[in-house]
N, C-alpha and C positions, 0 to 999 in steps of 0.2 A: 430516547440515546442521540445520539450526536456525536460528526466525528467534529471536534474540535479542532484538526491540526492533522497534518498530512504533507510528509512531501518525499524525495527522491533521493536511497542514497549510498553510500559504497558498502558502511556496513551497519548497522544495528545489532542489544543485545536489551536484553529484559534481565534486572536485579534485583529481589527487592520488591517487585511492582514497581519499579522505576525504567525510566529508558533511555538508554547510551547508546549516542547516535555520532559514526563516522562519515568525513566530507558528507549534509547534508546540503539541500533543498539542489541538487544538479538537473537543469533545465534539458541538456544534451549529452548526447553519448555518441563516440570514437568510433568505432568497428574498421575491423583489418576486409575479413571479407563476408558475405551474403552465403549460406545462412551461418547468424551469428546467435548467442544466448542473450537475451537481454538483461545484462549483470550488473542488474542495481535492485536495494531492496524496497520496497514500500516502508515507512515509519510512523505509525502513530499516533494519537490518546483518541479515546471515543471516551464519552460520557453515558456517563450510564443515568439516570433518572430514577429517583427513590422506586417511584410505581413499574419499575421494570428490571429492581433487582432482579428480582424472586423464576426472572424469566432465560432463557437459555433465547441466544438474538444469530441467525446464522449471518456472515461476513461474507462477502464474495464482488473479488480481487479480480478484474478482467483486461487484458491487453489488448488494444485493435490497430491497425492502420487507417491514420485516421482518412488519407487521400480514398483510400476502397471499403473504409467503414467494416473491415476483414476481420474480424476475434482472433487474434491470435494463438491464444490460453484464457486461461483463468487459473483461480486458486480458491476455492469455498472455505470457507470453518464457521467453527462457534465461538462464538464469546455467553463464557459463562459464570455471570461475574461472582466473591466470595465476600464475606460482609464479613469488615472488622471490626474486631469486640472496640473500639475508638471509633464506631459511624458515627456521629449525631443527629435525632428525628429529623427530617427532610434533606436532609445529606443528599449527595450526588457521587454518585463513586466513577473515579477516571483513571481507565485499564487501558495494559500498550498497547500497540497494533507492531507486530513487523508481520511481514509475506517477503520472503524472499522470491523478483521479480527469474533467476537465472536461468528457472523451465521451458521457458515462455522462448519458442525462435525468431527471433527478426527474421523478415525476407529482404528489406527492403531500404534502403536509407525513406526519410521524413520522419511528417508527424505522425509520432503514438501516442496514445490516450489509455491514459492508467482509466481506470471509472471503478469507485469505491460504493458500491450496495449494502445496504439493511435492512436487513431482513425483506426483502425485497426492492427495495425502496431508494434510490439512485442518493448516494448520500456527500460524495467527493466525488472529484474527476481531476487530474493533473497531466502538464501537455508533457514531452518527452521527444526533444529534436536528437533524430536520430543520424548521423552522417557518417560515412565509409570516407577512412584515411585510403590517399594516396600514395603509393612509400616512389620513392625518387631513386632511379638506381645510378 
């Protein structure tokens, strides 16, 4: 199993096994006040190899403040590949992945690491730089 692509976006959805992403590739997030929800979604594609198709795979997404290495929250889910009738012998399955990160609360500005682990092993890593907007009166 391999994460073939991953990015932070405003919104994502899955329709008929296809991944739709709105405003993808976000690397900076502006917030007015802290604490604040991490108002982004992780979207990506996972390749399931033929030898792993009959297995359930655990995916864990965690967010940590990079400067303090403090984990702010995580989400855990299971991927269960579904074999389609048209799958060729030896063909991998591509599965879309969407994880809303808004339940995770940010406490300070700075770099925040989003780590993707599959079956207990690190499979991907993204960094988002969080800035506080100063409102002028």
